[in-house]
N, C-alpha and C positions, 0 to 999 in steps of 0.2 A: 504493500500500500504506500502511496506517495505521501508527501508532506501535506498536512492540512493547514490551510492559511487562515481559517476563520478563528479570530480571537477578538475579545472586546474587554474594555475596562470600565468598571463602575467606580467612579470617584465619590467619596463620602464627605463632601464639604471640606476640601483641603485648601481652598483658595486663600483663607486667612491664616493658614499655618506657616509660621516662619521658624525654621529649625536652626539650632545653634550647633555648628560643627557635628552634624549627625553621624552616628555609627549605625550600620545595618547589621542586624543579627539574623542569620538565616538557618533554619532547620526544616527538615522534611522527612517523610517516611523513608526508612532505610534500615541498616543493620541494627537489630534489636530496638528500633524506634527511638534511639537515644536523642538525636537531634530534634525530632518532633516533640518528645517529652519535655525537653528544656524550653522550647517555644511555648508549649502549653503552660508551663510553670510561670514564665514571664508574663504571659497574657493574664493568667489568673491572679497573680500577686501584684502586678504593677497597674492593672486596669487601664491599659492604653486605649486610645481612640482608634476604631477601625477606619482607616483612611482610604484604602483602595482594595478593591476586589478585582482579580484578573481571571478571566475565563477563557477556555480554549476547547475546540472540538477534539484536541489531543489528550484530554483528561478523561480517562474512564472512571467509573465509580467503584469497580471491583477488579482486583487482581487475583489471578489464580497462581500464586507464587510470589516471590520477592518483587515488589514494585520497582526497585532500583535496578533490577536486571532485565527490565523490559519483558516481564512474564506475560502470558496470555491474559486478556482482560475483556471486560464487557462495559459498554456505555450504559449510563443510567444516572440516577440522582441519589443523594444522601437523605436519610430521614433523620432530622435533628430533633432536639428537645421540643416537646409540645406537638410532635407529629408534623412538623413543618418540613417540607421537602426543599432541598437546596442543591444547586449544581456544585460539583467539586471544582475547586479553584485555588489560586494562590491569594493569600490575604496579607496585606501590609498594615500593621498597626503603628500608630504614631504615639510615642511617649515623650511628652514635654517634661524635661527635668526642671522641677520647681526650685531646686537649690542651685542657683547659678554661682558657683564658686570655681576657682581655678581647677580644683581637683574633681569637681562634680558638676560640670556644665555642659556635658555632651548629651544631646537628645538622641533618641533611639528610633530606628525604623525596624520594628520586630516583624519578621517575615516568616509566615507559616507556608512553607513550600509544598509542592505537589509534583509527583513524578508523571511525566507524559508517557504515552504508551510505546514510543520508539525514539531512536536517537535524533532523527530529523526534527520531530516535534519538540524534543527536549531542548535542542539548540535554539529553536525558534522562541520557546517560552523563556528560557534563560536570558536570551538577548533582550527580550521585551522587559523583563524585570530589571536587568542591568540599566536599561534606558530610564526606567522609573527611578532608580537610585540616583542617576545623574540629574534627573529632573528635581529631585529633593535635595540635591547638592551634598549627597553622602560622600564622606571623605575616606571612610574605611569600612570594609565588610568583615565580619567574623562569621564564618560558616561552621556548622557543628556536625560532627559525625562520630563514628566509632570504629575501632579496629581490634583485632584479636591477638596480636603478636607482641605488643609492648605494654609494660605496666604504666599505670597512671594516665596523665593527659599529655599528649604530644602534639606537635604542630608542623605545618608547612606554610609557606608564605609566598606572596608575589613580589615582595620587596625585602631585601636582606636586612634592612634596618629593623624590620619588625621581628626578626629572630632575636636580636638583642633585647627588644622590649619584652618579648614573651619569656626570655630567660630570666628577666627580673621577677617574674611571677612563678618561677620554678617549672616552666614548661620548656622541655627540650625538643629539639627537632626530631621528626619521625623518620623511620626507615621504610614506612609504607610507600609503595610506588603507584598506588591508584586511589582515587576518590570517586567512586562511581555514583552517578545520578545528578539530580538537579542542583544541589547546594554547591558542590565543587565547581560545576560548570559555570554557575553565576559569577563566582569569584574571578575566574580567569577571563571571562568575557567582559567583566567590569574593568579589569586591568587595562583593556584596550581603550577605555573611556577615561583613564586617569584616576581610577579609584583603587586604592591599595586593599589587599586582602590577606586574611589569616584563616587557615583551616585548623580547627581544634578537634582532636580525636581522643575520646575516652576509651580506656580499655574495657572490653566486654568479652563474653564467651559466646560461642555459637549455640544456637538452638536449632538443630537440624529439622525438627518437626515443624517449627514456625520461626523462620529467620527474623521476623519482625516482632517477635514476642518481647514486650517491654522489659528493659533492664533499668530499673529505677536507681540502682547503685551507681551505674555509669552516668546516668543523667545527673545524679547528685554531685558527682565529681565535677562535671562541666558547669553546673550552676554555681558551685563554690568558686571555681576559677573565674567565671564571668563576673561574679560579684566583686572579686578582687580587682579585676581589670577595669571594670566600669564604676567602681566605688559605689556599689549598690547594696542595700540591706534587703535581703530576700528571705523570708521565712520558709524554710524547707523542712520543717518538722514533720509535715504530713507525708513527705517523701520517705521518711524512715518507716512509717507504718505501711506504706505501699510496697516498699522494698521487702519488709518482713513477710507480707502476704504473698508477694511474688516469689520469694524464696520457698515458702511452703508449697505454692502451686507447682513450681519447677521440681521440687522434691517428689511431689505426687506424680508428676508426669514421668520422672525418672523411674519411679517404682512401677508405673504402668508399662513403660518400655521394657523394664527388666522382667516383669511378669509375662509380657507378651513373648519375649525371647525365650523364656523358660517353657512356655506353652508350646511354642514352635519346636523346640528341642524335644519335648515330650512326644509331640505328634510324630516327629521324625523317627524316634526310637520305636514307637508303636508300629509305624509303617515298615521299618526294617524287620521287626519281629514277625509281622504278618507275612512279609515276603519270604522269610526263612521258613515259616511254618506252612507255606503253600497257599496263603491267602493273598489276593491281589487288591 
C-alpha cells in the first residue's frame, strides 16, 4: 500500500499562547509502553492544556502485535471514558511554567505520540509534528523510550553538547544502535529544522507474550530523570502501587507460562507412551 496523504490538524485555541524557550517531551506506544506511560504521568500530574490534535489516515486503532514494528493493524476508533468515540491521533499538550525563574522557566510541549501503520506514513507524520514544534519555537526535544541491554537510563543525542548536559544528571551515552518508531524519528527530522534532540532510554525487560505490557518501574526511572532535568516536582507515589500490581501480574503470567510448558511436556510424555504401547 502506498503512502496516505490525508492528514489534518485540530488547533485548540493556541493563538494567544506565547511559550518561553519551550522543550518538547515526546513519548509513544513502544517497548513495554515506557514512553507512553511517562507522557500519561505528565498529563495527569501537570494538567497541561490540550493545544493540538493531529490526525492521519495512517493511524489504525488496533495493532495485532508490537505497534512500533509496523505489525498488522485495523482502522477504527477508540472508545474513551463516558463511551465517547475518538479517532486515534497525536496530541500536543501545552504546559505554561508558572514559576519563571532562571532554573525553572522552560515551558513544555508534552506530546503523546502514535505509531503509523508503515514507514512511509511514519515519516510523513513525524515530519508534520516536527513542523509543529518549529511553529511553537521549540528549542529542544526529549524523546522517551526503553531498551533491554543496559542498566539505568541512557541517552543518545543530535548535538554532542547535550551529552555533557545529560552526564551532569548521571545519564551516560547508550550503546543501543536503533530507536524504532515515531519518537526517535521526530527527533532526527526536527534536527533538520534547527531543533536539538535527546533520546532517553530506561532499562526494561522483554515480555514476549505482550511486548507493550507496561513497565511502571522503567517509567518511574524516566520520570525521576525528567524531573531533575526540567526542575519539576512530580508526585509519582501512585506509580509505586502500579509497579507493585504489575509485578504481581507478571509473576502470575510467568506461572501460567510455566504451567503451560509443564502441561505440554506432560502431553508429550503421554503421546510417547501411547506410541510405544501401540496407540496412535
